[in-house]
LOGUDO-197366 format. One record per residue (C-alpha): residue number from 1; residue in one letter; z, x, y. Coordinates in steps of 0.5 Angstrom, whole numbers. Each point is the difference from the previous one (the first is absolute). Example, Ala and Ser with C-alpha at 12.3 -4.5 7.8 and 13.67 -1.06 7.14 Angstrom:
2
@k:1 r:a z:16 x:25 y:-9 .
@k:2 r:s z:-2 x:2 y:7 .
//
This chain:
354
@k:1 r:m z:19 x:73 y:15 .
@k:2 r:s z:-7 x:3 y:0 .
@k:3 r:n z:-4 x:1 y:7 .
@k:4 r:v z:-6 x:-4 y:1 .
@k:5 r:s z:-7 x:4 y:0 .
@k:6 r:l z:-7 x:-2 y:1 .
@k:7 r:f z:-5 x:-1 y:-6 .
@k:8 r:s z:-7 x:0 y:1 .
@k:9 r:k z:-6 x:-4 y:-3 .
@k:10 r:v z:-8 x:2 y:1 .
@k:11 r:s z:-4 x:-6 y:1 .
@k:12 r:r z:-5 x:-2 y:-5 .
@k:13 r:d z:-6 x:2 y:4 .
@k:14 r:k z:4 x:7 y:1 .
@k:15 r:t z:-1 x:-1 y:8 .
@k:16 r:k z:8 x:-1 y:2 .
@k:17 r:i z:7 x:1 y:-3 .
@k:18 r:w z:5 x:-5 y:1 .
@k:19 r:y z:7 x:1 y:0 .
@k:20 r:y z:6 x:-3 y:-3 .
@k:21 r:l z:8 x:1 y:1 .
@k:22 r:d z:2 x:2 y:-7 .
@k:23 r:y z:8 x:-2 y:-1 .
@k:24 r:g z:0 x:3 y:-7 .
@k:25 r:a z:-1 x:-2 y:-7 .
@k:26 r:r z:6 x:-4 y:0 .
@k:27 r:a z:0 x:-3 y:6 .
@k:28 r:t z:-1 x:-8 y:1 .
@k:29 r:g z:-7 x:0 y:3 .
@k:30 r:g z:-2 x:7 y:-2 .
@k:31 r:r z:-6 x:1 y:5 .
@k:32 r:k z:-1 x:-4 y:6 .
@k:33 r:a z:-7 x:0 y:3 .
@k:34 r:t z:0 x:3 y:8 .
@k:35 r:g z:-7 x:-3 y:1 .
@k:36 r:i z:-1 x:7 y:3 .
@k:37 r:f z:-6 x:4 y:-2 .
@k:38 r:v z:-3 x:7 y:2 .
@k:39 r:y z:-7 x:2 y:-1 .
@k:40 r:a z:-1 x:4 y:-6 .
@k:41 r:k z:-6 x:5 y:3 .
@k:42 r:p z:1 x:-1 y:8 .
@k:43 r:k z:-7 x:1 y:3 .
@k:44 r:t z:1 x:-2 y:7 .
@k:45 r:s z:5 x:2 y:5 .
@k:46 r:i z:2 x:-7 y:0 .
@k:47 r:e z:1 x:0 y:-7 .
@k:48 r:r z:4 x:6 y:0 .
@k:49 r:a z:5 x:-3 y:6 .
@k:50 r:h z:1 x:-6 y:-4 .
@k:51 r:n z:2 x:4 y:-6 .
@k:52 r:k z:5 x:4 y:5 .
@k:53 r:e z:3 x:-7 y:3 .
@k:54 r:a z:0 x:-3 y:-7 .
@k:55 r:m z:4 x:6 y:-3 .
@k:56 r:s z:5 x:0 y:6 .
@k:57 r:i z:1 x:-8 y:-1 .
@k:58 r:l z:1 x:1 y:-8 .
@k:59 r:e z:6 x:5 y:2 .
@k:60 r:i z:3 x:-5 y:4 .
@k:61 r:k z:0 x:-5 y:-5 .
@k:62 r:k z:2 x:4 y:-5 .
@k:63 r:s z:6 x:2 y:4 .
@k:64 r:q z:2 x:-7 y:2 .
@k:65 r:a z:-1 x:-2 y:-8 .
@k:66 r:s z:5 x:6 y:-2 .
@k:67 r:l z:5 x:-2 y:5 .
@k:68 r:e z:0 x:-8 y:-2 .
@k:69 r:q z:1 x:2 y:-7 .
@k:70 r:q z:6 x:5 y:2 .
@k:71 r:a z:3 x:-6 y:4 .
@k:72 r:t z:-1 x:-5 y:-5 .
@k:73 r:g z:7 x:-3 y:-2 .
@k:74 r:s z:3 x:4 y:6 .
@k:75 r:g z:0 x:-5 y:5 .
@k:76 r:y z:-4 x:4 y:5 .
@k:77 r:i z:-6 x:-2 y:3 .
@k:78 r:p z:-5 x:5 y:1 .
@k:79 r:t z:-2 x:0 y:8 .
@k:80 r:h z:-8 x:-2 y:-2 .
@k:81 r:k z:3 x:-6 y:-4 .
@k:82 r:f z:5 x:-2 y:5 .
@k:83 r:k z:-1 x:-6 y:5 .
@k:84 r:p z:5 x:0 y:6 .
@k:85 r:n z:-2 x:-7 y:1 .
@k:86 r:f z:2 x:-5 y:-6 .
@k:87 r:i z:-5 x:-5 y:2 .
@k:88 r:e z:-6 x:5 y:-2 .
@k:89 r:y z:3 x:1 y:-7 .
@k:90 r:y z:1 x:-8 y:0 .
@k:91 r:g z:-7 x:0 y:2 .
@k:92 r:e z:-3 x:5 y:-5 .
@k:93 r:f z:4 x:-3 y:-6 .
@k:94 r:v z:-3 x:-7 y:2 .
@k:95 r:k z:-7 x:3 y:0 .
@k:96 r:n z:1 x:4 y:-7 .
@k:97 r:n z:4 x:-6 y:-4 .
@k:98 r:e z:-3 x:-7 y:3 .
@k:99 r:r z:-4 x:-4 y:-6 .
@k:100 r:p z:-6 x:-3 y:2 .
@k:101 r:g z:1 x:-7 y:2 .
@k:102 r:n z:7 x:1 y:1 .
@k:103 r:r z:3 x:1 y:7 .
@k:104 r:s z:7 x:-1 y:-1 .
@k:105 r:l z:1 x:8 y:1 .
@k:106 r:s z:-4 x:0 y:6 .
@k:107 r:c z:4 x:-6 y:3 .
@k:108 r:s z:6 x:3 y:-1 .
@k:109 r:l z:-2 x:6 y:4 .
@k:110 r:t z:-2 x:-5 y:5 .
@k:111 r:a z:7 x:-3 y:0 .
@k:112 r:f z:3 x:6 y:0 .
@k:113 r:r z:-3 x:2 y:7 .
@k:114 r:k z:1 x:-6 y:3 .
@k:115 r:f z:8 x:1 y:-2 .
@k:116 r:i z:0 x:7 y:3 .
@k:117 r:g z:-4 x:-2 y:6 .
@k:118 r:k z:-3 x:7 y:1 .
@k:119 r:d z:-5 x:4 y:-3 .
@k:120 r:s z:4 x:6 y:-3 .
@k:121 r:i z:7 x:1 y:-3 .
@k:122 r:p z:3 x:6 y:-3 .
@k:123 r:p z:2 x:0 y:-8 .
@k:124 r:a z:7 x:1 y:3 .
@k:125 r:d z:0 x:-6 y:3 .
@k:126 r:i z:-1 x:-4 y:-7 .
@k:127 r:t z:7 x:-1 y:-1 .
@k:128 r:e z:3 x:-5 y:-5 .
@k:129 r:n z:2 x:-5 y:6 .
@k:130 r:l z:-7 x:0 y:3 .
@k:131 r:c z:-3 x:-2 y:-7 .
@k:132 r:e z:5 x:-5 y:0 .
@k:133 r:r z:-2 x:-3 y:7 .
@k:134 r:f z:-7 x:0 y:-2 .
@k:135 r:r z:2 x:-4 y:-6 .
@k:136 r:q z:3 x:-5 y:4 .
@k:137 r:y z:-6 x:0 y:5 .
@k:138 r:l z:-4 x:-2 y:-6 .
@k:139 r:l z:4 x:-5 y:-2 .
@k:140 r:d z:1 x:-3 y:8 .
@k:141 r:n z:-8 x:0 y:1 .
@k:142 r:l z:-3 x:-1 y:-7 .
@k:143 r:t z:0 x:-6 y:-5 .
@k:144 r:g z:0 x:-1 y:-7 .
@k:145 r:e z:0 x:6 y:-4 .
@k:146 r:t z:-4 x:4 y:5 .
@k:147 r:p z:7 x:4 y:2 .
@k:148 r:a z:1 x:2 y:-7 .
@k:149 r:d z:-7 x:2 y:-1 .
@k:150 r:y z:0 x:4 y:6 .
@k:151 r:f z:6 x:3 y:-1 .
@k:152 r:m z:-1 x:2 y:-7 .
@k:153 r:r z:-6 x:4 y:2 .
@k:154 r:f z:4 x:3 y:6 .
@k:155 r:k z:5 x:3 y:-6 .
@k:156 r:r z:-6 x:2 y:-4 .
@k:157 r:m z:-2 x:4 y:6 .
@k:158 r:v z:7 x:3 y:2 .
@k:159 r:r z:1 x:2 y:-8 .
@k:160 r:a z:-6 x:4 y:0 .
@k:161 r:a z:2 x:3 y:7 .
@k:162 r:t z:6 x:2 y:-3 .
@k:163 r:k z:-3 x:3 y:-6 .
@k:164 r:e z:-4 x:4 y:4 .
@k:165 r:g z:6 x:3 y:4 .
@k:166 r:y z:0 x:-4 y:6 .
@k:167 r:f z:7 x:-3 y:-1 .
@k:168 r:r z:6 x:3 y:-4 .
@k:169 r:v z:2 x:-6 y:-2 .
@k:170 r:n z:-4 x:-7 y:0 .
@k:171 r:p z:2 x:-4 y:5 .
@k:172 r:t z:-2 x:-6 y:-3 .
@k:173 r:e z:3 x:1 y:-7 .
@k:174 r:d z:6 x:-5 y:1 .
@k:175 r:i z:-4 x:-5 y:4 .
@k:176 r:k z:-2 x:-6 y:-4 .
@k:177 r:v z:-7 x:-4 y:1 .
@k:178 r:k z:1 x:-7 y:3 .
@k:179 r:g z:-5 x:-5 y:1 .
@k:180 r:h z:1 x:-8 y:2 .
@k:181 r:p z:2 x:-4 y:-6 .
@k:182 r:s z:-7 x:-3 y:-2 .
@k:183 r:g z:-2 x:-7 y:0 .
@k:184 r:v z:-4 x:-3 y:-6 .
@k:185 r:k z:-7 x:2 y:1 .
@k:186 r:d z:-5 x:-6 y:0 .
@k:187 r:v z:-4 x:0 y:-6 .
@k:188 r:l z:-7 x:-4 y:-2 .
@k:189 r:s z:0 x:-7 y:-4 .
@k:190 r:r z:-5 x:-1 y:-5 .
@k:191 r:e z:-4 x:-5 y:5 .
@k:192 r:e z:0 x:5 y:5 .
@k:193 r:y z:-3 x:5 y:-5 .
@k:194 r:g z:-6 x:-5 y:0 .
@k:195 r:q z:0 x:0 y:7 .
@k:196 r:l z:-1 x:7 y:1 .
@k:197 r:l z:-5 x:1 y:-6 .
@k:198 r:k z:-4 x:-6 y:4 .
@k:199 r:l z:0 x:3 y:7 .
@k:200 r:p z:-4 x:6 y:3 .
@k:201 r:c z:4 x:6 y:2 .
@k:202 r:s z:-2 x:4 y:6 .
@k:203 r:n z:0 x:6 y:-4 .
@k:204 r:h z:-3 x:-1 y:-7 .
@k:205 r:e z:3 x:6 y:-3 .
@k:206 r:v z:7 x:-2 y:2 .
@k:207 r:k z:-1 x:-7 y:-3 .
@k:208 r:k z:-3 x:4 y:-7 .
@k:209 r:a z:6 x:4 y:0 .
@k:210 r:a z:5 x:-5 y:2 .
@k:211 r:i z:-2 x:-5 y:-5 .
@k:212 r:t z:0 x:6 y:-5 .
@k:213 r:s z:8 x:1 y:2 .
@k:214 r:m z:1 x:-8 y:-1 .
@k:215 r:y z:-2 x:0 y:-7 .
@k:216 r:t z:2 x:7 y:-2 .
@k:217 r:g z:7 x:1 y:4 .
@k:218 r:l z:-3 x:7 y:2 .
@k:219 r:r z:3 x:3 y:6 .
@k:220 r:w z:-4 x:3 y:6 .
@k:221 r:s z:1 x:7 y:-2 .
@k:222 r:d z:-3 x:-2 y:-6 .
@k:223 r:v z:-6 x:-4 y:2 .
@k:224 r:s z:-2 x:4 y:6 .
@k:225 r:v z:-1 x:6 y:-5 .
@k:226 r:l z:-3 x:-4 y:-6 .
@k:227 r:q z:-6 x:4 y:-3 .
@k:228 r:w z:-5 x:-3 y:-4 .
@k:229 r:w z:2 x:4 y:-6 .
@k:230 r:q z:6 x:-4 y:0 .
@k:231 r:i z:-3 x:-6 y:-1 .
@k:232 r:r z:-1 x:-1 y:-8 .
@k:233 r:d z:-3 x:-6 y:-4 .
@k:234 r:t z:6 x:-4 y:0 .
@k:235 r:t z:5 x:4 y:4 .
@k:236 r:i z:2 x:4 y:6 .
@k:237 r:l z:3 x:7 y:-1 .
@k:238 r:l z:5 x:2 y:5 .
@k:239 r:k z:2 x:7 y:1 .
@k:240 r:k z:7 x:2 y:-1 .
@k:241 r:q z:5 x:-4 y:3 .
@k:242 r:n z:4 x:3 y:5 .
@k:243 r:k z:6 x:-4 y:-2 .
@k:244 r:t z:-1 x:0 y:-7 .
@k:245 r:g z:-3 x:6 y:-1 .
@k:246 r:v z:-5 x:-3 y:-5 .
@k:247 r:p z:-7 x:-2 y:0 .
@k:248 r:l z:-1 x:-8 y:0 .
@k:249 r:e z:-6 x:-4 y:-3 .
@k:250 r:i z:0 x:-7 y:3 .
@k:251 r:p z:-5 x:-6 y:-2 .
@k:252 r:l z:-7 x:-1 y:4 .
@k:253 r:h z:0 x:-7 y:2 .
@k:254 r:p z:-6 x:-3 y:0 .
@k:255 r:v z:0 x:-2 y:7 .
@k:256 r:v z:1 x:7 y:2 .
@k:257 r:r z:-6 x:2 y:-5 .
@k:258 r:a z:-4 x:-5 y:4 .
@k:259 r:i z:2 x:2 y:7 .
@k:260 r:i z:-1 x:8 y:-1 .
@k:261 r:g z:-7 x:0 y:-4 .
@k:262 r:d z:-3 x:5 y:-4 .
@k:263 r:k z:3 x:7 y:-1 .
@k:264 r:k z:-3 x:5 y:4 .
@k:265 r:v z:1 x:8 y:1 .
@k:266 r:p z:7 x:1 y:-4 .
@k:267 r:n z:3 x:5 y:5 .
@k:268 r:d z:-2 x:-5 y:6 .
@k:269 r:l z:5 x:-5 y:3 .
@k:270 r:v z:0 x:-7 y:-2 .
@k:271 r:f z:1 x:-2 y:7 .
@k:272 r:a z:-2 x:2 y:7 .
@k:273 r:l z:7 x:-1 y:4 .
@k:274 r:p z:2 x:1 y:7 .
@k:275 r:s z:8 x:3 y:0 .
@k:276 r:q z:5 x:-4 y:-2 .
@k:277 r:d z:2 x:-3 y:7 .
@k:278 r:g z:-7 x:-2 y:1 .
@k:279 r:a z:-1 x:-3 y:-7 .
@k:280 r:n z:7 x:-4 y:1 .
@k:281 r:k z:-3 x:-2 y:7 .
@k:282 r:v z:-6 x:-3 y:-3 .
@k:283 r:l z:4 x:-3 y:-6 .
@k:284 r:k z:4 x:-4 y:6 .
@k:285 r:k z:-6 x:-3 y:3 .
@k:286 r:w z:-3 x:-2 y:-6 .
@k:287 r:v z:7 x:-4 y:-2 .
@k:288 r:k z:0 x:-3 y:7 .
@k:289 r:d z:-7 x:-2 y:-1 .
@k:290 r:c z:2 x:-3 y:-6 .
@k:291 r:q z:5 x:-4 y:4 .
@k:292 r:i z:5 x:3 y:-5 .
@k:293 r:d z:7 x:0 y:5 .
@k:294 r:k z:3 x:6 y:-4 .
@k:295 r:h z:1 x:8 y:2 .
@k:296 r:i z:-4 x:3 y:-6 .
@k:297 r:t z:-1 x:7 y:0 .
@k:298 r:w z:-3 x:4 y:-6 .
@k:299 r:h z:7 x:1 y:-3 .
@k:300 r:c z:1 x:-8 y:0 .
@k:301 r:l z:-6 x:0 y:-5 .
@k:302 r:r z:4 x:4 y:-5 .
@k:303 r:h z:6 x:-5 y:1 .
@k:304 r:s z:-5 x:-6 y:-1 .
@k:305 r:v z:-2 x:2 y:-7 .
@k:306 r:s z:7 x:1 y:-2 .
@k:307 r:d z:2 x:-7 y:3 .
@k:308 r:i z:-6 x:-4 y:-3 .
@k:309 r:l z:1 x:3 y:-7 .
@k:310 r:i z:7 x:-1 y:0 .
@k:311 r:d z:-1 x:-7 y:2 .
@k:312 r:e z:-5 x:-1 y:-5 .
@k:313 r:g z:5 x:2 y:-6 .
@k:314 r:v z:-2 x:7 y:-1 .
@k:315 r:d z:7 x:3 y:-2 .
@k:316 r:v z:2 x:5 y:5 .
@k:317 r:e z:0 x:6 y:-4 .
@k:318 r:t z:-8 x:-1 y:-1 .
@k:319 r:v z:-1 x:-1 y:7 .
@k:320 r:a z:4 x:7 y:1 .
@k:321 r:s z:-4 x:4 y:-5 .
@k:322 r:f z:-6 x:-3 y:4 .
@k:323 r:l z:2 x:2 y:6 .
@k:324 r:g z:1 x:7 y:-3 .
@k:325 r:h z:8 x:0 y:1 .
@k:326 r:k z:4 x:3 y:-5 .
@k:327 r:t z:5 x:-6 y:0 .
@k:328 r:a z:1 x:-7 y:2 .
@k:329 r:k z:5 x:2 y:5 .
@k:330 r:h z:-4 x:0 y:6 .
@k:331 r:v z:-4 x:-6 y:-1 .
@k:332 r:l z:6 x:-4 y:-1 .
@k:333 r:q z:3 x:2 y:6 .
@k:334 r:t z:-7 x:-1 y:4 .
@k:335 r:y z:-1 x:-7 y:-3 .
@k:336 r:r z:8 x:-2 y:0 .
@k:337 r:k z:-1 x:0 y:8 .
@k:338 r:r z:-5 x:-5 y:0 .
@k:339 r:v z:4 x:-5 y:-4 .
@k:340 r:k z:0 x:-6 y:4 .
@k:341 r:a z:6 x:-5 y:1 .
@k:342 r:k z:-4 x:-6 y:-3 .
@k:343 r:d z:-1 x:4 y:-6 .
@k:344 r:v z:7 x:1 y:-1 .
@k:345 r:k z:1 x:-7 y:1 .
@k:346 r:a z:-5 x:-1 y:-5 .
@k:347 r:a z:3 x:4 y:-5 .
@k:348 r:s z:7 x:-3 y:0 .
@k:349 r:g z:-4 x:-7 y:-2 .
@k:350 r:k z:-2 x:4 y:-7 .
@k:351 r:l z:8 x:0 y:-2 .
@k:352 r:p z:2 x:-6 y:-5 .
@k:353 r:t z:3 x:-6 y:3 .
@k:354 r:f z:5 x:-4 y:-4 .
//
C-alpha cells in the first residue's frame, strides 16, 4: 500500500500554493483538496507565520490520511476518527446523509436519544439486545409504518459504523425491520378533485405541486425537485427511478400545464416548496377546508391516481406503467385493499342464473 503524499498546485494569479492529499494514481479518489494554502512569496511576518502553521497542519493531515488508509479493512479506527460517544457518531451520520425535506433520519436519532435517556453511550453498549429493545420501543410508542421507517434508518447507520470499524459484527444484522400493519390509505374521489381545484390553498405553491401529483402520480421526492427542463411540450421527463433504474416519461395533463404556467429558467425548480412535513400540513388543512373528511398525505395523491384510473376501466398494467412500476404487482396489492364488501356482492350478481 502506497503512502499518502502532498501534491501542490499554484493558483492562477501565482500568489498562493494550494495543497492536496495524493493517494496515488491507482487509488479511488486520486487527490483530495485539503483547503489549505501557503503564500508563494510571503512578504510579511504574518504571511510567513501563516505558511509555517499551514505546513504543520498539512503534515498532521497527511499522517492522519496515511493512518486511515492503512486501517482500511482492519477493523481499527484511528484515534482522531474514533468517537467514544456513539451519539456523536449518529449525529454526524445524520448531518452527512439526511436528504433535504426528509426528516426520518434525524427523527430516528431523536427517538434513540429518548430511548437511552441520556446524552452519551459508548459503542460497546450498542449490542444486539439493545438494538432489539430499541425496535420494541419504537413499536410501543409510534404508529403505522413509522417504527419500521425509523429502525430502517437506524440499521443503515449501524451498518455504516460497522464498516468503519466500530463493531466487529453488525449488532442489527439479524434484527428484522417491523412496523404496525398499515390500514387502507384514504384516497380522493373524482368529485373531491373538483373541490380541491376550486378552493384556494394557504400556500399556492403547495397547491400547484399537489395538483401536479394528482394528475401525474408524482411522488414527493420527484415533484419537490422538479426542474423546468423536465417539462416538455406534452410530457414530463423524470430522472432515473430508484426502484426501476430507468428514466420515466409521463403525459403532461392539460390541468397541470395550465396551473404551472409558462416555462422558466431550465435549471430552476418548478415549485418553491417547504419541507415535506410542512407541505403535508398545508395539504391537510386544505383538504379540511374543502370539508373532505379524509386523512390525505402526499403519497395518498399517488394512490388516488391509480384508483381513479382503475375505476375508469384503465387496465392495471397501463396504470402500473403510468406510475413507473416495473410490474402491476404493487398496484394490484394496493388497489385490492380498497375493494369493499358491496363491490364483492355486486360482482356476485354478475354470475349467470338459471
